[in-house]
C-alpha positions in Angstrom: 6.7 -8.2 -3.3 3.7 -10.1 -3.6 3.1 -9.1 -7.6 6.8 -10.9 -8.0 6.0 -13.6 -6.1 2.8 -14.0 -8.4 4.7 -13.4 -11.7 7.3 -15.3 -10.6 9.9 -12.5 -10.8 12.6 -14.2 -8.5 12.6 -17.4 -9.2 15.7 -16.9 -10.7 17.7 -14.1 -8.0 20.5 -15.2 -6.1 20.4 -12.9 -2.9 18.3 -10.3 -1.4 19.2 -8.4 0.3 17.1 -5.4 2.2 18.7 -1.9 3.0 17.9 1.1 5.2 16.3 2.8 1.8 15.1 -0.2 0.0 15.5 -3.6 -1.6 19.0 -5.2 -3.2 18.2 -8.2 -5.7 20.8 -10.1 -7.0 21.2 -11.9 -10.3 23.4 -14.5 -12.0 23.3 -12.5 -15.6 22.6 -8.7 -16.6 19.4 -10.2 -18.6 17.9 -11.3 -16.1 18.2 -8.1 -14.2 16.6 -6.6 -17.2 13.6 -8.6 -17.0 13.0 -7.0 -13.2 13.3 -4.2 -14.7 11.2 -4.0 -17.2 8.7 -5.9 -15.0 8.5 -3.6 -11.9 8.5 -0.2 -15.2 5.3 -2.3 -16.2 3.4 -2.1 -12.6 4.8 1.1 -10.5 5.3 4.6 -11.2 9.1 3.6 -11.9 12.4 5.8 -12.9 15.9 3.4 -13.0 19.8 4.3 -13.8 22.0 1.9 -15.0 26.0 1.1 -14.9 28.2 -1.0 -14.9 31.6 -2.1 -14.0 34.3 -3.6 -14.8 35.7 -6.4 -13.0 37.9 -8.6 -15.0 39.7 -8.3 -18.0 42.2 -10.8 -19.9 44.0 -9.3 -22.8 44.7 -12.4 -24.8 42.1 -14.1 -25.4 39.8 -10.9 -25.5 37.5 -11.1 -22.1 36.2 -8.9 -20.3 33.8 -9.6 -17.0 31.3 -6.4 -15.7 28.7 -6.1 -13.3 25.8 -4.9 -13.9 23.6 -2.5 -12.2 20.2 -0.9 -12.0 18.6 1.6 -9.3 15.3 1.7 -9.3 13.2 4.1 -7.4 9.3 3.7 -7.4 7.1 5.9 -7.0 6.5 7.7 -3.6 2.8 7.8 -3.3 0.9 5.0 -1.6 -2.6 4.4 -1.3 -4.8 6.8 1.0 -1.8 9.4 0.8 -3.4 13.3 0.2 -1.3 15.3 -2.4 -0.7 18.0 -3.6 0.1 19.4 -7.0 2.3 22.0 -8.6 0.5 24.7 -11.2 2.2 23.1 -14.1 0.8 19.6 -13.6 -2.8 21.3 -12.8 -2.5 23.2 -16.0 -1.5 19.6 -18.1 -4.7 18.2 -16.9 -7.3 21.1 -17.2 -6.7 22.9 -14.3 -7.6 20.7 -11.9 -7.9 21.4 -7.9 -4.1 20.7 -6.4 -5.5 19.0 -3.1 -5.8 15.5 -4.9 -6.9 11.7 -2.7 -4.9 8.8 -3.9 -7.1 5.8 -4.3 -4.7 3.3 -6.8 -1.2 3.0 -7.6 -0.5 0.5 -10.4 1.4 1.4 -13.7 0.2 4.9 -13.1 -0.9 7.0 -9.6 -4.6 7.3 -9.6 -5.3 10.1 -8.1 -9.3 11.8 -7.1 -11.5 14.7 -6.8 -13.4 14.7 -3.7 -15.2 17.6 -4.7 -16.0 17.6 -8.8 -15.2 13.5 -8.2 -13.2 14.2 -11.6 -10.6 10.9 -11.3 -6.9 10.9 -12.6 -4.3 8.8 -14.3 -0.6 10.8 -13.2 1.5 8.3 -15.7 5.1 7.9 -14.9 6.2 10.4 -17.3 4.1 13.2 -15.9 4.7 12.2 -12.3 8.8 12.5 -12.2 8.6 15.8 -14.4 6.1 17.0 -11.6 5.9 14.9 -8.6 3.0 15.8 -6.0 3.8 16.2 -2.9 2.6 14.0 0.2 0.7 15.7 2.8 -0.3 13.5 4.4 0.0 10.3 4.8 -1.7 6.7 6.2 0.2 7.2 9.6 -2.2 10.3 10.3 -5.2 9.4 10.2 -7.4 9.4 12.7 -11.1 7.9 13.4 -14.4 10.2 12.7 -17.5 9.2 13.4 -20.4 9.4 10.6 -23.3 11.6 12.0 -25.3 11.8 8.6 -25.0 11.4 5.1 -26.7 13.0 2.4 -27.6 12.0 -1.5 -30.0 12.7 -4.0 -32.4 10.3 -3.4 -33.1 9.7 -7.5 -30.4 7.5 -8.6 -30.1 9.8 -11.8 -28.8 12.8 -10.1 -26.1 11.1 -8.1 -22.6 12.4 -8.6 -20.6 9.0 -9.3 -17.2 8.1 -11.0 -16.4 4.5 -11.4 -17.4 2.8 -8.0 -17.0 5.7 -6.8 -20.4 7.6 -5.1 -20.4 11.2 -4.0 -22.2 12.5 -0.7 -21.8 15.2 2.1 -21.1 14.2 5.0 -21.2 15.1 8.5 -18.7 13.8 10.8 -17.4 14.1 14.4 -13.8 13.3 16.0 -14.0 10.1 18.1 -15.2 10.2 21.3 -13.0 8.0 22.6 -9.5 9.8 20.9 -10.9 13.4 22.8 -14.0 15.4 23.4 -16.2 16.4 21.2 -14.3 19.7 19.2 -17.2 20.5 16.7 -19.2 18.9 13.4 -17.3 19.0 10.0 -19.3 19.0 6.6 -17.6 18.5 3.6 -18.2 16.2 0.4 -16.7 12.5 0.2 -16.7 10.7 -2.6 -17.5 7.2 0.0 -20.9 7.2 0.0 -21.8 4.2 -1.2 -20.1 2.7 1.1 -20.3 5.0 4.7 -24.1 5.3 6.8 -24.6 7.3 9.9 -23.1 5.5 13.2 -20.1 4.4 11.0 -16.5 4.9 11.5 -14.1 6.3 8.4 -10.2 7.3 9.2 -9.8 11.0 7.4 -7.5 13.7 7.7 -7.6 15.9 10.3 -6.3 18.9 8.3 -7.2 21.5 10.9 -4.7 20.0 13.2 -2.3 18.9 11.0 1.0 21.0 10.8 1.4 21.5 6.9 4.9 23.3 5.8 5.6 25.2 3.2 6.3 22.7 0.1 3.2 21.8 0.2 0.8 25.3 1.1 2.3 27.4 -1.8 0.7 24.7 -3.5 -3.1 26.1 -2.8 -2.1 29.5 -5.0 -5.3 31.3 -3.0 -7.5 27.5 -2.5 -9.2 27.2 1.0 -7.3 23.8 2.5 -10.7 21.1 4.0 -10.7 20.6 7.5 -11.4 17.4 6.8 -11.0 14.7 4.2 -12.5 11.5 4.3 -9.8 8.4 2.9 -11.7 4.8 3.8 -14.2 3.6 6.5 -13.0 1.7 9.6 -14.2 -1.7 11.5 -13.2 -0.6 14.6 -15.4 -3.1 16.3 -13.2 -6.2 15.2 -11.2 -7.7 17.3 -8.7 -10.3 17.2 -8.6 -10.2 13.1 -5.5 -11.4 13.1 -6.4 -14.7 15.1 -9.4 -14.7 12.9 -7.7 -14.0 9.9 -7.9 -17.6 6.8 -5.1 -16.7 5.0 -1.8 -15.9 5.0 0.8 -14.4 2.3 4.3 -15.8 0.9 7.3 -13.6 1.2 10.4 -12.9 0.2 13.1 -14.7 2.3 16.2 -11.4 2.9 19.1 -10.7 4.9 18.1 -8.5 7.2 20.4 -6.7 8.9 19.9 -8.1 13.1 21.3 -5.1 14.7 18.5 -3.2 12.2 15.6 -3.9 15.3 14.2 -0.1 14.9 13.3 -1.2 10.6 12.2 -5.0 11.6 9.0 -3.6 14.1 8.5 -0.9 11.4 8.4 -3.6 9.0 5.9 -6.2 11.0 3.6 -3.1 12.0 3.5 -2.4 8.2 2.8 -6.1 7.8 0.2 -5.9 9.9 -2.2 -2.7 7.7 -1.1 -4.3 4.7 -2.7 -7.6 5.5 -5.7 -5.4 6.7 -5.5 -3.4 3.4 -6.0 -7.0 1.6 -9.1 -8.3 4.4 -11.3 -4.6 3.3 -9.9 -4.5 -0.6 -11.5 -7.3 -2.6 -9.9 -5.7 -5.5 -5.6 -6.0 -3.9 -6.8 -9.2 -3.4 -6.7 -10.2 -6.9 -3.6 -9.2 -7.7 -2.4 -11.6 -5.2 -1.8 -15.2 -4.2 -3.1 -16.1 -1.0 -3.1 -19.3 0.8 -5.6 -21.0 3.0 -3.7 -21.0 6.6 -4.4 -23.2 8.8 -6.4 -23.5 11.6 -5.0 -24.3 15.2 -7.2 -24.7 17.9 -7.8 -23.0 21.1 -6.8 -23.4 24.1 -8.5 -22.7 26.8 -7.3 -20.0 28.7 -7.3 -18.8 25.0 -11.0 -20.2 24.7 -11.7 -17.8 28.3 -10.0 -14.5 26.8 -11.5 -15.0 23.3 -14.5 -16.9 23.8 -15.2 -20.8 21.4 -17.2 -19.4 19.3 -13.8 -17.6 17.6 -14.4 -14.2 16.6 -16.8 -12.3 18.3 -17.1 -8.8 16.3 -20.2 -7.2 15.2 -21.0 -9.3 12.0 -23.7 -6.1 10.9 -20.7 -4.2 10.7 -20.9 -4.7 6.5 -17.2 -5.9 6.8 -15.7 -7.6 4.0 -15.5 -11.5 4.4 -13.0 -13.4 2.1 -14.5 -16.1 -0.1 -12.7 -20.1 1.0 -12.6 -20.1 -2.5 -10.1 -17.3 -3.2 -7.2 -19.1 -1.3 -4.9 -21.4 -3.0 -3.6 -24.8 -0.7 -0.4 -24.9 -1.8 1.6 -23.4 0.5 5.7 -24.7 -0.6 8.2 -22.6 -2.5 9.0 -19.4 -1.1 9.5 -17.8 2.5 6.0 -17.9 4.5 5.5 -16.1 8.0 2.2 -16.7 9.7 0.8 -13.8 12.1 0.0 -15.3 14.4 3.2 -16.2 15.6 5.3 -14.4 13.4 7.4 -18.1 12.6 8.9 -18.8 8.8 8.2 -22.1 7.2 10.9 -23.6 5.2 12.3 -21.4 2.4 12.6 -22.3 -1.6 14.4 -19.5 -2.5 18.0 -19.9 -2.1 20.6 -17.2 -0.8 24.1 -16.6 -2.1 27.2 -15.1 -0.2 29.8 -16.0 -3.1 30.7 -13.6 -6.2 27.6 -12.1 -7.5 28.1 -13.1 -11.4 25.7 -11.3 -14.3 24.1 -8.2 -13.0 22.1 -6.9 -9.4 20.2 -4.5 -8.6 18.8 -1.8 -6.1 14.9 -1.0 -5.4 14.7 1.6 -3.8 11.3 2.6 -1.3 
C-alpha cells in the first residue's frame, strides 16, 4: 500500500473495496488496470489471471463494451516468516537446507540460513513453481533473553553475509512469560545487533506444533529448537504516543459488519508502524510525514511524565531522524495512531458504473 502511494499508482482509481481475501481496485480504463498489474509484478512476487466479460453490444454501430478483470495473487510469505522448501527447490539452489528465514520481500523473496549464512533470492518464477511452506509466522514469535553471544575476536575470522554477522547465541525464555526451562544454544545471523542482556524475538520450535507437510520437508535433517528472528525493545513503552510520523493510507470501502477484520487490521497496522521505526531499509521505500505534536493533559503528565517518553535510551533503539519526514499531509486518507481519526480524503470514491475494468488483489 505504501509503495502504491509513493508511486501514485492509485491516483486514477475510482474505488477501492476491502474484501475478506484482499482488495478490489476499480479503474475507468483497461490500460490503467494493466499499469497496476505491471507495477505489482515489479515490486512483489505475484502472479495474475486475466478475464473479460461482455457488458453491452451494439451490432448496428459495431461497438462492444467489456469489463476487464485481473486477479493478482501476492506471494503469501512475509518478512520474519520461517519457511520450509521442498526437495526440488533445495536442489535447484545447490542443495541448501530446507529450513530458511525470510528477512525481506521485494520482487524476490529473500531468504537466509543462519547456520551457513548463505542468502538466497527466490524469484517469482521459482517461487510459484515450488512454493515454500510457511512453518511459523510472526504471530508465533516469543521473547527470549540473550545470555551470551560469541563471535571470533579477529574481524577477519567472522562469518558475515551482507549486513548480517554470524554468532553462537545462548538464550533463555523470557522469565516474565513463564518459568525457566533451560538454555538454548544455536547460531544466529544477528550478532551485529545483539549483545548479552538484550531481548530477542524468535520461534520456539520445541513447543510449536508443525504439520505433516512441514515435517516431511526436513528429509531427515534435525529441526533447531530455537530460531532467533529479530531484536526487540521491551523497555520502549508508549511508542504510539511518542511516535513522530504518520503515513498516508488509501481510502477503502469496508463492510461495517466486519468487526473482526477491522480489529485485526488495527493490530497489524500498529505492528507495521513498529517495523518502520526499527528498519531504516523499510523506511527508505516509504513517504513518512511529520505528526503534529499534541499537548499533554495534566492526567497524561501524571501517568506518563511531562518529559515525554521515559523509556531506556541506551537500548540501541533506531531513532527516526526528523530530516526523513515530510511536512505536507494532503492528498490521501491519513489515520493518526493516537486517536484513530481519519483526516480528509483526496482519493475519489464511486458507486456508479465501473467503466473500463477492475482488479482484484489477493493477500
